[in-house]
N, C-alpha and C positions, 0 to 999 in steps of 0.2 A: 231477618232471617233467615237463616238455612234450615230446610225440612232434611233430614235422611230417612229415604224408606228404600225397604229390599221389597221387590217385587218375583215371585216364584211363581214361575212357569211351570205346573206337572205333565204338560205335554214336551217341554224339553230333559225334564228330568227321566221321564219313563223312555223316550230318546237317550236319553247318555247308560240308563241301565242294557237297556239294548246295545249303543253300541260298545257297552265292557261287554257281554255275551260275545260280541259276534269276535270280540278281540284276546278271550279269555280257555273258548272256545266250552265242549263238555267234559261231563265230569268230573267239575269245577264250582266249589262255591261262591257264592258270590256273598257277600255280608260286606253292605254301605254303611260305617261308622255314623250315625245321626245323635253322637254323641253335643256335648253344649247347647242343648236347644238346635239339632242340626246347621254347627257351629252360625247360630242367628235365622236358622231359617224356617225355622219352625217343626218341633220334633214327633208329631204327633201328622200332620201336615203331612214330612216328608216321607214320616215311614209307611205310612199306609199308598200314599205314591209309591214306593221302591216297594214294598209287597206286590201290591200290585201288577207290574212293571219286570213279575218274576224275581225278583230277588230271595232269597236263602233265608238266609237271617238277616240280624240286623243289630249290629253291635252300640252299644253303649258304656258308655264310661261308668255311672255310679248304680246303683239300686233304685232310686228314687224317680232313676227314666224308667229303668225296665218296670216300675210300678206304673210308673205312670203309661205307657204303653196298654199293660196286659187296661188300665183302667176306660182306655180309649177302643176296647175292643180287638185288639191285633194279638194273633195266635199263631203266628209264624215264631220260630223257636230266636232267639233273643240271648246273647253275649258280651257280659260285664266285662270289660276291658281292663277297669280301672279297680285298682283294689278294691275287692269288699268285706268290710270291719266285722270281727269274728258277732258280732254282734244283732247283724244283717244276718247270716248264712242262711236261714230256717226263714225267714220271708223271702230271702231269695228262693232256696230248695220249694218252698210253699207254692210259686208262683210258678214256676217251672224255667226258670232262667238260665242257663247255663256261665260261668264264671271261667274267669282267670286263674291258673292257682299257677302259686310258684311254692309257696313257705308251707314247712309242714305244721305248723299250728294250722293253718286252714285247712289243709289236708283230713287233721285227727278230728275237729271239727267239726268237720262235712261226715268224716265217718261214723260220730258217735250221734250225730243227726238219722240215725239209721233210714235213710231218706233216696231213694233213686234220683242224683242229680248228674249232669254231664259238665265236666272237666274240661277244660285246655291247659294240657304245661305252655307254663311262661321257661323258655330254654332263658339263660345269660351262654349268649357268642359272641361279645365285646363290648353290650354299649352298656357294660358297669353302671347299672343300674336294679333291673330286676331278674329274676328269673334264676332256674335252676340251673347251676355249676354242672357239664357235663360228667364230673369225677363223683359226685352227690348224684346225680339220676340212678342209677341201678341201686342205693335207698331209697331216695321217693318214691321209684315205682313199688321197693319192696311195701312202705307202706299203704301206699293206694294198694293195692293187691288185697289187704287184709279186710278189707270195706268193700264184699259186692255193693253196695253202693253206689255207686265211685265208675262212672264207664269215665272211662281217656276217651273221649271224645273229638279230641282236636289235639293237636299242636303249634303252638307260633316264637313268634322272635324279633325282636324291635333291634333293626337295621340301623347301628351310628352314624352313618357318615352317609345317604343312599343319595344325598343329594349334586354330590363332588362328580358332576359327570366326566372329570378328563379323571379322575385316577379312581377306578373300582378297586384296589385291591383290598382295601379293609371289607369292605361290604364282599368280595370274592370270598376274602378269607372267614368274615362270620358264614357264609353258604356252606363251605368246606364243614364249619365245625358245626355246622344247624344239622346234613345231613349226618352227622357224628351223629347226634341227637338220637334221630329217626332212627339208624338203625339199631342202636342199641335196643328205643322203644319196640322196634318189631324182634327182637331176635328174645324182647321181656314177652311176647306175645302179641301189644297193644298193635 
């Protein structure tokens, strides 16, 4: 009978964070993903180690992961990068987590809560899965601006073809589209 196990080296995890800091430099927010139980390596253990090493945010996929981190005493910013059901929004806001937003229903429901919340807008640049189409971004921002409790804390996209290191044309196209969205955000005061 074969047994399988994983050994996690906190020292190696801290070294990895320091290595990333050396690559990205200053004025960058470092947000390691600890979703899916830190990819099977232990949500709380890895999250605490990353925070101790200087990570700014922790990224999770679902509200229950954010709740688990808060219950473990982790106070650093948490970003929920997966879909948050409307029924879970108030609980997410109450624990101080931020979330990715890309649909009007979520933005409107958050606004109606009348509680401060940080949102990160997900822009559709060519992955064709989730996100705010650039043509719809001005109207989306008008809705968000109706609610003073919603703070646009960040913006993101999902690259569709980054693994193809031989041909970066599509990734370059997506980056160009993302920069268009950033300009629209800046022009609207965000």
